[in-house]
Structures are given as C-alpha cells and as structure tokens.
C-alpha positions in Angstrom: 0.2 -0.1 0.0 2.7 2.6 0.8 4.6 1.6 -2.2 1.5 1.9 -4.3 0.9 5.6 -2.7 4.7 6.4 -3.4 4.1 5.6 -6.9 1.1 8.1 -7.1 3.1 11.0 -5.8 6.1 10.5 -8.2 4.0 10.2 -10.8 2.0 13.2 -9.7 5.0 14.9 -9.3 6.8 13.7 -12.7 6.4 16.4 -15.6 6.2 13.6 -18.3 3.8 11.8 -16.3 1.9 15.0 -16.5 2.4 15.4 -20.1 1.3 12.1 -20.9 -1.6 12.6 -18.6 -2.6 15.9 -20.7 -2.0 17.8 -17.9 0.9 19.7 -19.5 1.1 20.9 -23.2 3.5 18.9 -25.4 4.2 18.6 -29.2 4.2 15.3 -30.1 6.0 13.7 -33.1 5.7 10.0 -33.0 3.6 7.5 -30.2 2.8 3.9 -30.1 1.3 1.8 -27.1 4.4 2.0 -25.3 6.3 4.8 -25.6 5.9 8.9 -26.9 8.2 11.5 -28.2 7.7 15.1 -27.8 9.8 18.1 -28.9 12.2 18.8 -25.8 11.1 22.4 -24.5 14.6 23.2 -24.0 16.1 22.2 -27.2 20.0 21.8 -27.7 18.7 22.5 -31.5 15.4 22.8 -33.3 13.9 19.5 -33.5 15.5 18.0 -30.3 13.1 15.3 -29.1 12.5 12.9 -26.2 11.2 9.7 -26.6 9.9 8.2 -23.4 8.1 5.3 -21.9 4.2 6.1 -21.1 4.8 3.8 -18.0 6.7 5.9 -15.0 10.0 4.4 -14.9 12.7 6.3 -13.6 15.7 3.8 -14.7 16.5 2.8 -18.0 17.4 -0.8 -16.6 14.0 -0.9 -15.3 12.4 -0.5 -18.6 10.9 -3.8 -19.7 12.6 -5.7 -23.3 9.6 -4.3 -25.3 10.1 -0.6 -24.2 13.6 -0.9 -24.6 13.1 -2.0 -27.9 10.6 0.9 -28.8 12.5 3.4 -27.2 15.5 2.4 -29.8 12.9 2.2 -32.7 11.4 5.3 -32.1 14.7 7.2 -31.9 16.1 5.7 -34.8 12.7 6.6 -36.8 13.1 10.3 -35.4 16.6 10.3 -36.2 15.9 9.4 -40.1 13.5 12.3 -40.0 15.5 14.6 -38.7 18.2 14.3 -41.1 15.8 15.3 -43.7 16.0 18.3 -42.4 17.5 21.6 -43.5 20.5 21.8 -41.4 20.7 18.6 -39.9 23.9 17.1 -41.0 24.3 14.1 -37.8 21.9 13.4 -34.7 23.4 12.6 -31.1 21.5 10.3 -29.2 22.1 10.6 -25.2 20.4 8.9 -22.3 21.3 9.3 -18.7 20.2 6.9 -16.2 20.4 8.8 -12.8 20.8 12.4 -11.0 25.1 11.2 -10.8 24.8 10.9 -14.8 22.6 14.2 -15.4 19.5 12.7 -15.7 17.3 15.7 -14.7 13.7 14.4 -15.1 13.6 11.0 -13.2 11.6 9.3 -15.8 13.6 7.6 -18.8 13.9 9.5 -21.5 16.1 9.3 -24.7 17.3 12.5 -26.3 17.4 12.6 -30.0 19.5 16.1 -30.9 19.7 17.1 -34.6 23.5 18.4 -35.1 25.5 20.3 -37.4 29.2 20.9 -37.6 28.9 24.5 -36.5 26.2 24.1 -33.6 28.4 25.1 -30.7 27.1 22.1 -28.7 30.5 20.3 -26.7 29.8 16.4 -27.2 33.3 15.0 -26.7 34.7 12.0 -24.7 36.3 13.5 -21.7 38.3 10.5 -20.5 41.9 9.7 -21.0 43.3 6.5 -22.5 43.9 3.6 -20.4 46.1 1.0 -20.3 45.0 -2.9 -21.4 45.7 -4.5 -17.9 43.4 -2.1 -16.2 40.6 -2.2 -19.0 41.1 -5.9 -19.3 40.4 -5.9 -15.0 37.5 -3.8 -15.6 36.0 -6.1 -18.4 36.1 -8.9 -16.1 34.6 -7.2 -13.5 31.7 -6.7 -15.6 31.3 -9.9 -17.2 31.2 -11.4 -13.6 28.3 -8.9 -13.0 26.6 -10.0 -15.8 26.7 -13.6 -15.0 29.5 -14.8 -17.8 32.3 -16.7 -17.3 
C-alpha cells in the first residue's frame, strides 16, 4: 500500500507523467502503445526530441525489453526524419540513467538531438587513455556482474 502511494506521488510530480496525462502541453511527433516522443521545451537545436516510455520508469535498467526496443526503434525513426530536415548533418543520442549521470527528470527518456558541424554543442569524450591491464580487469568485473564466465 505504501509503495502504491509513493508511486502515485512520484507520478503526480513527474512532469513527463503530467504531459502523458494531458495536464501539461507538449508537441508530440511519434507515439505507440509503449512510448511517446515529444519535442524538448529547452532544445539544444531545433527538432531536439525526447522519447519516453508511457509507464513511469525512472531508470533505463527497469524498462521491460519491449519498452527498450520501442525506445530505440522510435529514436531511430526520429533520427531518420531529422536527417531529412535542413541543417541536420548528424544526430546525437543521449540517455542519462540517474542524477549522477545528468538525468534531470526522473522518468527515463532518450534525447534525439539534430546536430550540425558549427552548432557549438560540446559532445566529446572527456576520458583519458587507459592501459590494457586496467581495461581487462574492469571488463572481467562487468562480465562477472553479467553472470558470464
């Protein structure tokens, strides 16, 4: 019972759930039974689209396989459409899973961002070159977490 009440409160406060419920305006571009795609109200570039599950799910890892599939397929369809628009040379995809990763709305969403060479957006890896021994050790830990030998 407490969990149900917590879920209702979270969904009531979630701006994406409010959009999906028709309580907040949006500019939809694509939808199906599992996901909805709307234009971002603070776009990095014109056409910046958010693809989100209809169900309130905070973490990408909590999505069902069909939701993951539809998130990716709708993102791909939108990217193809964006590439047909003037000024779109490429498309960047971004999905932050958790506040520490930069997720600003606690409802899973995929950003589909039209890009052009001179748009001024920074999207470069900030990491440093890692030695093979360290990489192999991390790979082994991930494989163990995945239940692989």
